[in-house]
C-alpha positions as CSV (number, residue, x, y, z in Angstrom):
1,M,63.4,102.1,65.2
2,Q,64.7,103.1,68.6
3,V,64.2,101.0,71.7
4,V,64.1,102.8,75.0
5,E,64.6,100.7,78.1
6,R,63.1,102.0,81.3
7,V,65.4,101.7,84.2
8,I,64.1,102.2,87.7
9,V,66.7,102.9,90.4
10,P,65.6,103.1,94.0
11,M,66.0,106.7,95.4
12,D,68.2,105.6,98.3
13,E,70.7,104.2,95.8
14,M,70.6,107.3,93.6
15,T,71.2,109.4,96.8
16,L,74.3,107.3,97.6
17,I,75.5,107.6,94.0
18,L,75.1,111.3,94.0
19,G,76.8,111.6,97.4
20,A,79.8,109.5,96.2
21,L,80.1,111.6,93.1
22,N,80.2,114.8,95.2
23,A,82.7,113.3,97.5
24,L,84.9,112.4,94.6
25,K,84.5,115.9,93.1
26,R,85.9,117.2,96.4
27,G,88.9,114.9,96.2
28,D,87.9,112.1,98.5
29,T,89.6,109.1,97.0
30,A,88.4,106.8,99.8
31,V,84.8,107.0,98.7
32,R,83.3,103.7,97.3
33,L,79.9,102.5,96.5
34,P,78.5,99.2,97.7
35,L,79.2,96.1,95.6
36,K,76.0,94.3,96.8
37,W,73.6,96.2,94.5
38,S,72.1,94.4,91.5
39,G,71.0,95.5,88.1
40,I,72.1,98.8,86.7
41,S,72.9,100.2,90.2
42,G,75.3,97.3,90.7
43,R,77.0,98.0,87.4
44,V,77.2,101.8,88.1
45,S,78.7,101.0,91.5
46,E,81.3,98.6,90.0
47,V,82.3,101.1,87.3
48,F,82.4,104.0,89.8
49,N,84.7,102.1,92.1
50,E,87.0,101.1,89.3
51,V,87.3,104.7,88.1
52,V,88.1,105.9,91.7
53,D,90.7,103.1,92.0
54,R,92.3,104.1,88.7
55,N,92.3,107.8,89.6
56,E,94.0,107.0,92.9
57,R,96.7,104.9,91.2
58,M,97.3,107.6,88.7
59,A,97.6,110.3,91.4
60,Q,100.1,108.1,93.3
61,E,102.1,107.5,90.2
62,L,102.2,111.2,89.4
63,E,103.3,112.0,92.9
64,R,106.0,109.3,92.7
65,L,107.2,110.7,89.3
66,S,107.2,114.3,90.5
67,L,109.1,113.5,93.6
68,G,111.6,111.5,91.5
69,S,112.1,114.5,89.3
70,F,112.4,116.9,92.2
71,G,114.9,114.5,93.9
72,A,117.0,114.4,90.7
73,E,117.0,118.2,90.4
74,V,118.1,118.5,94.1
75,T,120.9,116.0,93.6
76,S,122.0,117.7,90.4
77,H,122.0,121.1,92.1
78,R,124.0,119.8,95.0
79,R,126.7,118.3,92.6
80,V,127.0,121.7,90.9
81,R,127.4,123.6,94.2
82,R,130.0,121.1,95.5
83,H,132.2,121.6,92.5
84,G,131.9,125.4,92.8
85,A,130.1,126.0,89.5
86,G,126.8,127.0,91.0
87,C,127.3,129.9,93.4
């Protein structure tokens, strides 16, 4: 037996959710949904904001790591050039 729960989400909340998803799709990491909503909309809002926060932290970490690798390569290249082995 399958139980189907009917969920009614106000259209203005659905419109905001769709707008936030589209903003995130375009790369807007500042987008957030209101935390004041209740019920399923409130839970969707909470999870959406957590996902955006996590994605933002991962992007910052990737940037930090890639800059660290680039910095190490530049430093290594400079050492080689100073010792006459590179050029």
